[in-house]
N, C-alpha and C positions, 0 to 999 in steps of 0.2 A: 253850760253844756250838759246837756242830758241824753242819753240813749237805751232803751229798754231791749233784752231780751227774753220772750217766755219759755225760754227754756230752764229746766233745773240743772242742776249742778255747774261744773267746769263751763259748759258750755251759754249757760246763762249768764258768765262773769263780762261784762263787759268793761273794755281797758279806753283810754285814751290817750293818741299822738297828734302830732303837729306833722305835715305831711307836707303841706308848703310855707314859708315863713320867709319873711328876710331876714337878713342880720341885722337890722337897725330894731324890728320888732323882737328879736330870741331876745334883745338886752332888753325888753323893757316890759313883756310879756311872760310868763310861768303858767302853764296847763299842768294841774295835778292829772296825773296816770289814773289814779284810783275810782277820783269823782267826777272831772272834767273841769272842776272848776280854773276858772283863769283870772290870775290876779294879776298886779303890777309889783314889777323888780324895781322899780322908779320912776317919778313924776313924768307924765307925759309934757313936752314940749311941743307945743303949737308949730313953734320956728321950724321945729325940726321936719314935720311932719303933720298935715292936717288932721290925715287919716293913716289907716292899719289896715290892713286884711290877713287875717287869719284862715286857713284851712285845716282843720280839727278833722280828725279822723276817730271814728271808733270801732271796735272788733271784738269780737265775741271768741271763746274758746274753741268754736269749731273753726274759726277760719274765717268765718264771713265779716265783712266789713260795708261801712258806709261812711260817705263826708260831707260835710259841711262847710260853709264859708262864714266866717264873723266878719265884719267890718267895722 
């Protein structure tokens, strides 16, 4: 996930967090708060779930934010 902010300095720095995530998905996926990179913590098991939904929020140093759903 990638978000950009045209501001300079601290107000232009974007951080990422998971806003809504199921307990199962939180055991499987990791979101890097600095880069927005989503990685697997373990292998996917399609018997446990055939799809997952994460809601990722990006926020800047000025207190503004936006979110998106990843399926």
